[in-house]
N, C-alpha and C positions, 0 to 999 in steps of 0.2 A: 380552202386550198385554191379555188378559182381566183379569189381576190389576190392571193399571193402571186400567182403566175401573171395576172394582169399587171400588177405593180412591177414585176421583173421586166416584162415586155416594154412598158413605158419607160422604165429606168434605162434599159438597154438602148432604146431609140434615142433618148435624150443624150446618152453618152456618145453614140456615133455622130449625132448632129453636132455636138460640141467639139468633138475631135476633128470634124471636117470643116468647121467654120473658118473663115479667113483669118490669117495670123497677123497680128500687129507688127511683129518682128519679121524681117526678111530672113529666110533661112541662110545660114552661113556654113561653110565647110567645117566639119568637126566642132560644131558648137551646138549647144542645147537651146534651140530656138524653134518656134513654130509647132506644128502638130507633133504629138508625142504618142508613141505606141511601144509597149514593152510586154514581153511574155516571160514569166518566170516558171521554171520547172525544176524539181529536185526531190530530195529525200526529207521527209518530215516525221517527227515524233509527236504524237497527240496523246493527251491524257484528259479524261473526263470523269467527274464524280457526281453522283446524285444521291442525296440523303432525303428520306421522307419519313414522316411520322404520322400515324393515324390513331387518334385518341378518341374513340367513339364511346358513347354512352350505351350501356347495356341494360341495367336494371337498378332499382332502388326502392327502399321502403323506409318509413319513419313513423314517429308518434311521440306523444308527450311522456316525459319521464315522471317519476314520483315527485320530484321537486319542481315540476311545472315547466321545465325546459323542453324545447322541441329537438329531438335527436333523429338524424337521418343517416342511413347507410346507403352508399352508392357503390356500385360495382362496374368497373370499366375493363375493356380490353385494349391494351396499348401495343401497337405493332410498329416497330422500327425497322427500316430497311435501308441498306447502303449498297448501291451499285457502282462499280468502277470499270472503266475501259481504258486500256493503254495499248497503243499500237504504232507500228511503223507504216508509212505510206509512200509509195513510189509508182508513178510520178504524181506529186501534188502540183497543181498548175494554178497560176494567177495571171489573168489578162488585165492590162491597164490601157486606158485611152484618155488623152488629155492634151495639155499645152505645156511647152517649155518656154520659159521667159528669161530673157537677158542672159542666156548662157549660165544661169545660176540655179534656177528652181524649176521643177516640173510639178504641175498640179493635175491630178488624174482621178477618174473613176476606176474601180477595180472589181473584178469578178473572179472568184477562186473556188476550188473544189479538189477533192481527192478521195481515193479509195484506200482504206486502211485495214491491215490484218494484224491481229495480236491476241491479247488475253483479256478476258473479262472475269469479274467476280461478283458474287451476290451474297450478302449476309443479312439474315433476318433474325430478329429477336422479338418474341412474343411475351408479354407480361400480363399478369392478372393484378388489377389495382383495386383496392378497397379503401374508401374514404369514409371517415366518420365526421359528420357535420352537426354541430350543436348551435342552435339559434343562428344559423347562417354563417357560422365561423368554423373553419376547418381545424379540427382538433387532432386528427390522426390520419395518416396515410400509410397503407401497407402495400408494397409492390413486390411481387414474386415472379421470377423468371419461369415460364412454363414451356418454352420451346426455342430452339436455336437451329438455324440452317446456315451452313457456310460452305460454299462451293466455288470452284474455279473452272473455267471452260474456255475453249478457243472461240474467238469472235472475229467478226469483220464489221467495218463501219464506213460511213460516208460523212464527208465534211463539205459544207457550202458556206460561202461568204460573199458579201458585196458591200462596198463602202467607198470612201474617199481617202485620198492620201496626198502627201507632199514628199518629193525627193529633192534634196539639196546637194549641189555640186560645189563645194567651197573653194576648190583650187582650179582657177580658170586658165592659168598659164599652161599652154600645150607642151612646153618643154620640161615642165616639172614632173618628177617621178610620182608626185602625188596627184597629178591630173587624172581624173576619172574616179577618184574616191567619192562615194556618195553616202549620205545619211538620209534616213527616211522615217516618217511617222504616218500612221494611218489609223482608220477606225471605221466601224460600220456594224452591220448585222451578220451574225453567223449562227449556224445550226450544226450540231454533231449528233449523229444517230448510230447506235450500235445494235447488232443482232447476234445472238449466240448460236453456235453450231450444234448445241445439244437439243434444245427444244424448238429451235427456229422461231424464237420470239424476240420482238424488239424490246430493248431495255436501255437505260442510261441515255435517254434523249434529252439534250440540253440545248438551249438557245438564248441569245441575248445580244448585248452590245460589247464589242471587243475593241482593244487598241493593239497596234502592231508597231514594233520598232525594228529597224534594219540597218545594216552596215555592209558595205561591199565596195567593189572596184570594177570599173568598166575600162575596156580597151577599144579604141576606134579601129575598125577594120575597113571602113570606107569613109567618104565624106559625111554620110548620114547615118550609118549603122555602126553599132558597137556590140561587143559581147562582154559578159561580166560574170562575176561570182559574188555571193554574199551570204549572210546569215540573217535570220529574222526570228523574233520572238513575239508571239501574240498571246493575249490573255483576256478572258471575259471579265469585264468590269461591272456589268449589270445584267442579271439573268431574268428571263421571263418565266419565273417559277410560280408554281401554284402554292396555295396556303399549306404550310407544313412541310415545304421542300427547301433544301439548300443545295446549291450547285457550285461546281468549280470546273473550269476548263482552260487549258493552255496548250500551246503548240510551239515547237522549236523546229526550224527548217534550215537546211543547207541547200542553196539553189544556184542554178546557172540561169543566165538570162540573155535575151536578144532584144536590143532596144533601137528604135528609130527616133531621132530627135533628142 
């Protein structure tokens, strides 16, 4: 945990230094040039899923049969678990620092987070598995369901992210009604953690690499500042999962934003 916070501090310092470095392009009224700063806040819907499977060895015995083959019986306990968390969050916030270039593109570092309140579920299935192995060849497997737990409960959760992104402003003409439309793509690291209100236990914690796509429009309110609205969709494309786990995570956001540069 200390290493993670150390990395975040270094990353934040580098971001501020980059944002405050001299600009190649001279700032111009109502153009995207020079230092770039943006803060997004709005309403988000988050969904996470964690599936795990524990297939542990319990006991076994074997010996030679009358025809000289070696037969072995193995008994296992198989535990499957599926945790889900879906929730709404307001406000979810994303801070961005970077550079605007040629009144066309902004390149930035981003830091985001939010508090979410919603519903969680947990489903557990326990199986008893018996395998018959003859001369190291599996000949028979018998799997029987011995227990099921299925429950739903109120939950709250946290979401954190940091990464890199690009925002493109394709319409430069200030007299065009399309001026201010922006397209964006980004990615980085994110973590989602949930906690149930029944047992006060953490569950459905997922983390990995995400991608984000966004679309929106800005309106200039001064020579350097603009306000805007937009929508974004992010999805985990690579998860830091343990062996026997499968994860899924995505978020949809409607946001307002204030931008300089």
